[in-house]
C-alpha positions, 0 to 999 in steps of 0.5 A: 425499283420505285415508280415515278408519280407525275403530277397528275398522279399517273405512275409510270415505272422506274425505267422506260425502253427508248426506240430510237433507231432500235425498235422494230416489233421484234424488239419490242417485243423482246423488251416487253418479254425482258420487262418493260411497260413503258415505251418511248417512240415518236412521229419523228421515228419513223416507227409508230406503226411497228410499236404499235403493232407489237404493243397491241399484241399485248393487254391494253393495262399491261403497257404504256406509250409516249409520242411527240409531235415533231417541231415542223407540226406546232401549232394549234391545227397542226398538232392536231393532225399530227397527233390524230396520225399518231394515234392511227399507226399506234393503232391505240385509242389513246396515249399514255404521255404526249410530248412536244418534240422540240420548243423550235422548228428552227433556232431562229424561229421568231414564232415559237413562243406562240406555236407552242403555245398553241401546241399546248391548248391543243395538247390539253384538248386532247387530255381532257378528252381522254386521249392523252392521260399526261402531257409534256415536253422534250428538249425544253429549258427553263425559258422555253417553260416559263413561255407555256407558263403565261397561258397554261392551264394545265402545267407540263408533267414531263421534261424529256431531255437529253441527260447522262454522266458528263452532261446533266444539264443541272439548272433545267434539273433544279427548274423542274424539280421545282415545278414538279415536272418530272425529268426523263432521259433520252439518250441515259448512256451517252449513245456509248460514248461513256462506257469506257471513261475511267470513272464509270469502269472505276465504279463499275468495278466497284459495284460489280455491275456495267458502266451503263448500269452506273449510267442508269443508277445514277439517273434514278438517283438523281430523280430522273427516270432513263429511256435506254435502247438496245437491239440486244435481249441480253442488254434489255435486262441488264438495263432493267437489273438496278435495284441491286444496288445503289450509289454511294453519295460521295460517287454521286457527287464524283459522277455529277463532277464528270467534265462535259463530255459525251454530248450529242451535238442537239440544243433547242436554241442553237444549229446542231454541233456535228461532233 
């Protein structure tokens, strides 16, 4: 499968492994054994120590790790403290990717623009010092990204957003494509809510694969790096087995035309909707 080349030249594998609510040491060990080499975690997930223990059993050059600064830790000093804690818990001297997890501590936060810019200034220093090879954001919409552009010396290389059939956020995709920002997909399977969708089931039968593989292949066709998660080694392997087929353009368009479905209820500018 193809690799993704970021705006700063760093290459990432086609598919990464998400660890939210899915990964203790055993799961990360199994994912590495299945062939994953990019592991996405966050301070908020509470599993950096477990992820780090599993990864540091392997040669450092054989894996990449991403972590995130939580939304209550925004601001220059808090961002540094948060990141230093992440490095300690992961047991590594640097991370490959560091992201701002959410653009606002709360939807009505009047100070989010300043805090995001201060956080970004700290992250630029982290990158300059070799502590983070790449810096980016998560759950940022175009107006959040535009706010960073005002003072940023280094543009975000990544924006990790919720993306799956039924919830594409194409306005943000278009913005990121126009500005050389690689989109990553959290919840690329729609938290498994989409697996019984008639169109995905039909396409899975057509291509002789599973609905989850249709979702992940669709992300690749859209230029998005998916981060599926699983604790089942069989499913881990299936989620990497995407190179044997590609979606016909007409099927890509059928998926793009699906009604909205499978949304998590999370939005950076609104209170969470409990679905």
